[in-house]
Biopython code that builds the backbone (N, CA, C, O; Angstrom):
import numpy as np
from Bio.PDB.StructureBuilder import StructureBuilder

atoms = [
    (1, "SER", "N", (0.832, -1.210, -0.049)),
    (1, "SER", "CA", (-0.301, -0.258, -0.063)),
    (1, "SER", "C", (0.961, 1.016, 0.524)),
    (1, "SER", "O", (1.899, 0.880, 1.310)),
    (2, "THR", "N", (0.325, 2.617, -0.500)),
    (2, "THR", "CA", (1.184, 3.718, -1.015)),
    (2, "THR", "C", (0.262, 4.158, 1.341)),
    (2, "THR", "O", (-0.307, 3.532, 2.236)),
    (3, "ALA", "N", (0.982, 6.127, 0.942)),
    (3, "ALA", "CA", (0.696, 6.108, 1.729)),
    (3, "ALA", "C", (-0.573, 6.922, 1.426)),
    (3, "ALA", "O", (-1.388, 7.349, 2.244)),
    (4, "VAL", "N", (-0.576, 7.004, 0.579)),
    (4, "VAL", "CA", (-2.055, 8.211, 0.252)),
    (4, "VAL", "C", (-3.713, 7.096, 0.152)),
    (4, "VAL", "O", (-4.845, 7.426, 0.506)),
    (5, "GLN", "N", (-3.205, 5.639, -0.513)),
    (5, "GLN", "CA", (-3.763, 4.879, -0.256)),
    (5, "GLN", "C", (-4.525, 4.894, 1.355)),
    (5, "GLN", "O", (-5.668, 4.846, 1.811)),
    (6, "LEU", "N", (-2.710, 5.020, 2.017)),
    (6, "LEU", "CA", (-4.129, 4.509, 4.407)),
    (6, "LEU", "C", (-4.216, 4.563, 4.300)),
    (6, "LEU", "O", (-4.982, 3.767, 3.757)),
    (7, "LEU", "N", (-4.206, 6.675, 3.646)),
    (7, "LEU", "CA", (-5.167, 8.025, 4.119)),
    (7, "LEU", "C", (-6.299, 6.913, 3.893)),
    (7, "LEU", "O", (-6.957, 6.080, 4.517)),
    (8, "CYS", "N", (-6.146, 7.321, 2.875)),
    (8, "CYS", "CA", (-8.274, 7.349, 2.299)),
    (8, "CYS", "C", (-8.558, 6.183, 3.632)),
    (8, "CYS", "O", (-9.542, 6.322, 4.359)),
    (9, "PHE", "N", (-7.455, 4.916, 3.851)),
    (9, "PHE", "CA", (-8.654, 4.069, 4.121)),
    (9, "PHE", "C", (-8.869, 3.849, 5.668)),
    (9, "PHE", "O", (-9.168, 2.731, 6.088)),
    (10, "TYR", "N", (-8.704, 4.990, 6.557)),
    (10, "TYR", "CA", (-7.787, 5.823, 7.349)),
    (10, "TYR", "C", (-9.510, 6.775, 7.579)),
    (10, "TYR", "O", (-10.209, 6.820, 8.591)),
    (11, "VAL", "N", (-9.702, 7.310, 6.451)),
    (11, "VAL", "CA", (-10.070, 8.421, 6.750)),
    (11, "VAL", "C", (-12.214, 8.151, 6.314)),
    (11, "VAL", "O", (-13.282, 8.761, 6.278)),
    (12, "GLY", "N", (-11.429, 6.455, 6.035)),
    (12, "GLY", "CA", (-13.432, 6.139, 5.751)),
    (12, "GLY", "C", (-13.578, 6.049, 4.420)),
    (12, "GLY", "O", (-14.512, 5.335, 4.056)),
    (13, "LEU", "N", (-12.626, 6.802, 3.194)),
    (13, "LEU", "CA", (-13.185, 7.801, 1.581)),
    (13, "LEU", "C", (-13.430, 6.572, 0.790)),
    (13, "LEU", "O", (-12.934, 5.446, 0.775)),
    (14, "PRO", "N", (-14.694, 7.395, -0.089)),
    (14, "PRO", "CA", (-15.042, 5.506, -0.650)),
    (14, "PRO", "C", (-14.040, 6.546, -1.887)),
    (14, "PRO", "O", (-13.548, 7.663, -1.728)),
    (15, "ILE", "N", (-14.021, 5.572, -3.167)),
    (15, "ILE", "CA", (-12.739, 5.984, -3.830)),
    (15, "ILE", "C", (-13.180, 5.674, -5.290)),
    (15, "ILE", "O", (-12.528, 4.682, -5.615)),
    (16, "ASP", "N", (-13.912, 6.023, -6.235)),
    (16, "ASP", "CA", (-14.418, 5.721, -7.298)),
    (16, "ASP", "C", (-12.776, 5.108, -8.175)),
    (16, "ASP", "O", (-11.638, 4.961, -7.727)),
    (17, "VAL", "N", (-13.277, 4.914, -9.351)),
    (17, "VAL", "CA", (-12.849, 3.743, -10.435)),
    (17, "VAL", "C", (-11.991, 4.585, -11.182)),
    (17, "VAL", "O", (-12.280, 5.661, -11.707)),
    (18, "CYS", "N", (-10.797, 3.929, -11.176)),
    (18, "CYS", "CA", (-9.919, 4.727, -11.825)),
    (18, "CYS", "C", (-9.622, 5.936, -13.358)),
    (18, "CYS", "O", (-10.157, 5.368, -14.310)),
    (19, "GLU", "N", (-9.090, 7.092, -13.772)),
    (19, "GLU", "CA", (-9.880, 7.159, -13.929)),
    (19, "GLU", "C", (-8.254, 7.837, -15.247)),
    (19, "GLU", "O", (-7.626, 8.886, -15.105)),
    (20, "LEU", "N", (-8.089, 6.981, -16.145)),
    (20, "LEU", "CA", (-6.531, 7.822, -17.029)),
    (20, "LEU", "C", (-6.786, 9.164, -17.845)),
    (20, "LEU", "O", (-7.884, 9.703, -17.986)),
    (21, "MET", "N", (-5.985, 9.454, -18.182)),
    (21, "MET", "CA", (-5.717, 10.801, -18.476)),
    (21, "MET", "C", (-5.827, 9.904, -20.472)),
    (21, "MET", "O", (-5.767, 8.693, -20.684)),
    (22, "THR", "N", (-5.953, 10.770, -21.313)),
    (22, "THR", "CA", (-5.917, 10.842, -22.236)),
    (22, "THR", "C", (-5.033, 10.025, -22.603)),
    (22, "THR", "O", (-4.031, 10.284, -21.937)),
    (23, "GLN", "N", (-4.704, 8.632, -23.734)),
    (23, "GLN", "CA", (-3.160, 9.111, -24.414)),
    (23, "GLN", "C", (-3.596, 10.044, -25.564)),
    (23, "GLN", "O", (-2.580, 10.365, -26.181)),
    (24, "GLU", "N", (-4.424, 10.469, -25.967)),
    (24, "GLU", "CA", (-3.526, 12.285, -26.054)),
    (24, "GLU", "C", (-2.881, 13.386, -25.832)),
    (24, "GLU", "O", (-2.158, 14.157, -26.463)),
    (25, "GLU", "N", (-3.570, 13.218, -24.159)),
    (25, "GLU", "CA", (-2.921, 14.529, -22.381)),
    (25, "GLU", "C", (-1.905, 13.274, -23.069)),
    (25, "GLU", "O", (-1.921, 13.075, -24.284)),
    (26, "PHE", "N", (-1.427, 12.834, -22.558)),
    (26, "PHE", "CA", (-0.419, 11.990, -22.272)),
    (26, "PHE", "C", (0.546, 12.239, -23.547)),
    (26, "PHE", "O", (1.171, 13.270, -23.301)),
    (27, "GLY", "N", (0.875, 11.791, -24.638)),
    (27, "GLY", "CA", (1.660, 12.239, -25.766)),
    (27, "GLY", "C", (1.410, 13.298, -25.915)),
    (27, "GLY", "O", (2.006, 13.850, -26.839)),
    (28, "THR", "N", (0.208, 14.303, -24.933)),
    (28, "THR", "CA", (1.077, 15.779, -24.792)),
    (28, "THR", "C", (2.638, 16.335, -23.951)),
    (28, "THR", "O", (3.696, 16.955, -24.053)),
    (29, "GLY", "N", (1.636, 15.440, -22.996)),
    (29, "GLY", "CA", (3.352, 15.137, -22.015)),
    (29, "GLY", "C", (4.913, 15.409, -22.041)),
    (29, "GLY", "O", (5.952, 16.001, -21.747)),
    (30, "TYR", "N", (3.836, 14.057, -22.902)),
    (30, "TYR", "CA", (5.452, 13.308, -23.718)),
    (30, "TYR", "C", (6.214, 14.445, -24.287)),
    (30, "TYR", "O", (7.130, 14.964, -23.649)),
    (31, "GLU", "N", (5.993, 14.700, -25.036)),
    (31, "GLU", "CA", (6.206, 15.424, -26.366)),
    (31, "GLU", "C", (7.234, 16.779, -26.059)),
    (31, "GLU", "O", (8.201, 17.126, -26.737)),
    (32, "ARG", "N", (6.664, 17.466, -24.729)),
    (32, "ARG", "CA", (7.175, 18.622, -23.652)),
    (32, "ARG", "C", (8.309, 17.093, -23.133)),
    (32, "ARG", "O", (9.505, 17.341, -22.978)),
    (33, "LEU", "N", (8.029, 16.266, -23.007)),
    (33, "LEU", "CA", (9.707, 16.054, -22.191)),
    (33, "LEU", "C", (9.829, 16.136, -23.113)),
    (33, "LEU", "O", (9.652, 17.265, -23.572)),
    (34, "ALA", "N", (10.312, 14.754, -24.298)),
    (34, "ALA", "CA", (10.801, 15.537, -25.446)),
    (34, "ALA", "C", (12.246, 16.737, -25.875)),
    (34, "ALA", "O", (13.469, 16.864, -25.936)),
    (35, "ALA", "N", (10.325, 17.687, -26.169)),
    (35, "ALA", "CA", (11.489, 18.569, -26.656)),
    (35, "ALA", "C", (12.102, 19.829, -25.426)),
    (35, "ALA", "O", (12.566, 20.938, -25.689)),
    (36, "ALA", "N", (11.930, 19.279, -24.247)),
    (36, "ALA", "CA", (12.544, 19.361, -23.559)),
    (36, "ALA", "C", (14.306, 19.088, -23.330)),
    (36, "ALA", "O", (14.991, 19.746, -22.547)),
    (37, "GLY", "N", (14.773, 18.068, -24.131)),
    (37, "GLY", "CA", (15.841, 16.931, -23.552)),
    (37, "GLY", "C", (15.526, 15.701, -22.543)),
    (37, "GLY", "O", (16.518, 15.177, -22.037)),
    (38, "PHE", "N", (14.372, 15.232, -22.228)),
    (38, "PHE", "CA", (14.595, 14.137, -21.783)),
    (38, "PHE", "C", (14.646, 13.071, -22.677)),
    (38, "PHE", "O", (13.743, 12.878, -23.490)),
    (39, "GLU", "N", (15.849, 12.210, -22.571)),
    (39, "GLU", "CA", (15.815, 10.909, -22.742)),
    (39, "GLU", "C", (14.905, 9.584, -22.404)),
    (39, "GLU", "O", (15.184, 8.597, -21.723)),
    (40, "LEU", "N", (13.246, 10.060, -23.416)),
    (40, "LEU", "CA", (12.505, 9.243, -22.840)),
    (40, "LEU", "C", (12.504, 7.069, -24.181)),
    (40, "LEU", "O", (13.299, 6.666, -25.030)),
    (41, "LYS", "N", (11.643, 6.646, -23.791)),
    (41, "LYS", "CA", (11.735, 5.593, -23.775)),
    (41, "LYS", "C", (10.589, 5.525, -25.444)),
    (41, "LYS", "O", (10.320, 6.462, -26.197)),
    (42, "ASP", "N", (9.995, 3.546, -25.571)),
    (42, "ASP", "CA", (9.399, 4.483, -26.339)),
    (42, "ASP", "C", (8.183, 4.984, -26.179)),
    (42, "ASP", "O", (7.766, 4.853, -25.028)),
    (43, "ARG", "N", (7.261, 5.658, -27.125)),
    (43, "ARG", "CA", (5.763, 6.017, -26.705)),
    (43, "ARG", "C", (4.833, 5.390, -26.212)),
    (43, "ARG", "O", (4.127, 5.832, -25.305)),
    (44, "GLU", "N", (4.745, 4.614, -26.580)),
    (44, "GLU", "CA", (3.061, 3.023, -26.261)),
    (44, "GLU", "C", (3.987, 2.481, -25.291)),
    (44, "GLU", "O", (3.316, 2.009, -24.373)),
    (45, "SER", "N", (5.388, 2.315, -25.049)),
    (45, "SER", "CA", (5.201, 1.164, -23.804)),
    (45, "SER", "C", (5.968, 2.322, -22.875)),
    (45, "SER", "O", (6.912, 2.217, -22.092)),
    (46, "SER", "N", (5.450, 3.067, -23.142)),
    (46, "SER", "CA", (5.724, 5.010, -22.047)),
    (46, "SER", "C", (4.530, 4.659, -21.761)),
    (46, "SER", "O", (4.358, 4.132, -20.662)),
    (47, "TRP", "N", (3.790, 4.779, -22.337)),
    (47, "TRP", "CA", (2.041, 4.836, -22.292)),
    (47, "TRP", "C", (1.807, 3.815, -20.844)),
    (47, "TRP", "O", (1.755, 4.046, -19.636)),
    (48, "ARG", "N", (1.678, 2.280, -21.916)),
    (48, "ARG", "CA", (1.503, 1.539, -20.783)),
    (48, "ARG", "C", (1.415, 1.267, -19.186)),
    (48, "ARG", "O", (0.483, 0.875, -18.483)),
    (49, "THR", "N", (2.731, 1.624, -18.899)),
    (49, "THR", "CA", (3.558, 2.184, -17.772)),
    (49, "THR", "C", (2.787, 3.162, -16.963)),
    (49, "THR", "O", (2.231, 2.966, -15.882)),
    (50, "PHE", "N", (2.850, 4.272, -17.683)),
    (50, "PHE", "CA", (2.383, 5.045, -16.568)),
    (50, "PHE", "C", (0.651, 4.795, -16.496)),
    (50, "PHE", "O", (-0.010, 4.865, -15.460)),
    (51, "ALA", "N", (0.200, 4.538, -17.650)),
    (51, "ALA", "CA", (-1.082, 4.626, -17.340)),
    (51, "ALA", "C", (-1.255, 2.933, -16.345)),
    (51, "ALA", "O", (-2.394, 2.577, -16.649)),
    (52, "GLY", "N", (-0.846, 2.180, -15.675)),
    (52, "GLY", "CA", (-0.568, 0.971, -14.797)),
    (52, "GLY", "C", (-0.341, 1.486, -13.606)),
    (52, "GLY", "O", (-0.921, 1.290, -12.538)),
    (53, "ARG", "N", (0.902, 2.425, -13.986)),
    (53, "ARG", "CA", (1.372, 2.626, -11.975)),
    (53, "ARG", "C", (0.564, 4.142, -11.605)),
    (53, "ARG", "O", (0.906, 4.595, -10.513)),
    (54, "ARG", "N", (-0.551, 5.054, -12.440)),
    (54, "ARG", "CA", (-1.322, 5.684, -12.181)),
    (54, "ARG", "C", (-2.763, 5.275, -11.327)),
    (54, "ARG", "O", (-3.331, 5.818, -10.379)),
    (55, "CYS", "N", (-3.049, 4.127, -12.085)),
    (55, "CYS", "CA", (-3.920, 3.964, -11.509)),
    (55, "CYS", "C", (-3.758, 2.886, -9.381)),
    (55, "CYS", "O", (-4.649, 2.525, -8.612)),
    (56, "GLN", "N", (-2.780, 2.824, -9.316)),
    (56, "GLN", "CA", (-2.444, 2.463, -7.986)),
    (56, "GLN", "C", (-2.786, 3.715, -7.585)),
    (56, "GLN", "O", (-3.935, 3.636, -7.150)),
    (57, "TYR", "N", (-2.346, 4.935, -7.498)),
    (57, "TYR", "CA", (-2.742, 5.945, -6.471)),
    (57, "TYR", "C", (-3.151, 7.145, -6.912)),
    (57, "TYR", "O", (-3.324, 7.944, -5.992)),
    (58, "ALA", "N", (-3.385, 7.594, -8.076)),
    (58, "ALA", "CA", (-4.637, 8.495, -8.805)),
    (58, "ALA", "C", (-6.415, 8.427, -8.750)),
    (58, "ALA", "O", (-7.107, 8.841, -9.680)),
    (59, "ALA", "N", (-6.817, 7.996, -7.842)),
    (59, "ALA", "CA", (-7.992, 7.051, -7.752)),
    (59, "ALA", "C", (-8.124, 7.970, -6.266)),
    (59, "ALA", "O", (-8.979, 8.730, -5.812)),
    (60, "TYR", "N", (-6.759, 7.445, -5.775)),
    (60, "TYR", "CA", (-6.713, 7.891, -3.543)),
    (60, "TYR", "C", (-6.149, 9.584, -3.437)),
    (60, "TYR", "O", (-6.305, 10.360, -2.494)),
    (61, "VAL", "N", (-5.329, 9.862, -4.986)),
    (61, "VAL", "CA", (-5.128, 11.428, -4.427)),
    (61, "VAL", "C", (-6.560, 12.560, -4.797)),
    (61, "VAL", "O", (-6.694, 13.739, -4.467)),
    (62, "SER", "N", (-7.532, 11.628, -5.627)),
    (62, "SER", "CA", (-8.673, 12.379, -6.603)),
    (62, "SER", "C", (-9.433, 12.221, -4.383)),
    (62, "SER", "O", (-9.103, 13.144, -3.638)),
    (63, "ALA", "N", (-10.117, 11.310, -3.923)),
    (63, "ALA", "CA", (-10.248, 10.819, -3.571)),
    (63, "ALA", "C", (-10.682, 11.856, -1.889)),
    (63, "ALA", "O", (-11.610, 12.246, -1.180)),
    (64, "LEU", "N", (-8.596, 11.844, -2.119)),
    (64, "LEU", "CA", (-8.281, 12.817, -0.679)),
    (64, "LEU", "C", (-8.320, 14.939, -0.970)),
    (64, "LEU", "O", (-8.405, 15.704, -0.009)),
    (65, "CYS", "N", (-8.231, 15.464, -2.540)),
    (65, "CYS", "CA", (-8.828, 16.373, -2.980)),
    (65, "CYS", "C", (-10.771, 16.684, -2.647)),
    (65, "CYS", "O", (-11.473, 17.669, -2.420)),
    (66, "LYS", "N", (-10.983, 15.163, -2.799)),
    (66, "LYS", "CA", (-12.516, 15.837, -2.583)),
    (66, "LYS", "C", (-12.671, 16.245, -0.930)),
    (66, "LYS", "O", (-13.069, 17.220, -0.292)),
    (67, "TYR", "N", (-12.345, 15.461, -0.757)),
    (67, "TYR", "CA", (-12.121, 15.020, 0.927)),
    (67, "TYR", "C", (-11.693, 16.582, 1.350)),
    (67, "TYR", "O", (-12.395, 17.464, 1.844)),
    (68, "TYR", "N", (-10.718, 16.592, 1.091)),
    (68, "TYR", "CA", (-10.553, 19.083, 1.571)),
    (68, "TYR", "C", (-10.267, 19.524, 0.860)),
    (68, "TYR", "O", (-9.168, 20.067, 0.755)),
    (69, "ALA", "N", (-11.254, 19.486, -0.068)),
    (69, "ALA", "CA", (-11.604, 20.864, -0.339)),
    (69, "ALA", "C", (-10.485, 21.055, -2.184)),
    (69, "ALA", "O", (-10.928, 22.027, -2.797)),
    (70, "ALA", "N", (-9.807, 20.650, -2.634)),
    (70, "ALA", "CA", (-8.401, 20.768, -2.609)),
    (70, "ALA", "C", (-8.344, 20.628, -3.785)),
    (70, "ALA", "O", (-9.075, 19.698, -4.123)),
    (71, "ALA", "N", (-7.875, 21.053, -4.548)),
    (71, "ALA", "CA", (-7.615, 21.562, -6.477)),
    (71, "ALA", "C", (-7.321, 20.473, -6.485)),
    (71, "ALA", "O", (-6.556, 19.958, -5.669)),
    (72, "GLU", "N", (-7.938, 19.837, -7.522)),
    (72, "GLU", "CA", (-6.834, 18.400, -8.838)),
    (72, "GLU", "C", (-5.651, 19.125, -9.217)),
    (72, "GLU", "O", (-5.592, 20.198, -9.816)),
    (73, "PRO", "N", (-4.181, 17.985, -8.545)),
    (73, "PRO", "CA", (-3.452, 18.952, -9.934)),
    (73, "PRO", "C", (-3.487, 17.806, -11.084)),
    (73, "PRO", "O", (-3.821, 16.651, -11.351)),
    (74, "LYS", "N", (-3.023, 18.733, -11.456)),
    (74, "LYS", "CA", (-3.196, 18.485, -12.876)),
    (74, "LYS", "C", (-1.701, 18.188, -13.868)),
    (74, "LYS", "O", (-0.595, 18.721, -13.948)),
    (75, "TRP", "N", (-2.509, 16.846, -14.633)),
    (75, "TRP", "CA", (-1.501, 15.921, -14.984)),
    (75, "TRP", "C", (-0.693, 16.364, -15.589)),
    (75, "TRP", "O", (0.433, 15.870, -15.530)),
    (76, "VAL", "N", (-1.024, 17.731, -16.596)),
    (76, "VAL", "CA", (0.055, 17.963, -18.114)),
    (76, "VAL", "C", (0.060, 19.592, -18.032)),
    (76, "VAL", "O", (0.677, 20.251, -18.870)),
]
sb = StructureBuilder()
sb.init_structure("model")
sb.init_model(0)
sb.init_chain("A")
sb.init_seg("    ")
for serial, (resi, resn, name, xyz) in enumerate(atoms, 1):
    if name == "N":
        sb.init_residue(resn, " ", resi, " ")
    sb.init_atom(name, np.array(xyz, "f"), 0.0, 1.0, " ", f" {name:<3s}", serial, name[0])
structure = sb.get_structure()
């Protein structure tokens, strides 16, 4: 478990299904990183890895933001 998951369970927050950013939104961020000179893995495998990992925490961050009436982070 991650700290954000534990916080949500401790407070008893309902967790929604993970909502991923679109592949197009991911592509925008990917292209920005490439333009800034970052060395990146290929786009398709990067998307799969990102999407899988994001579902491990994004819904929990969203639940905490709603609970504390905080703005959710922008991903791009």
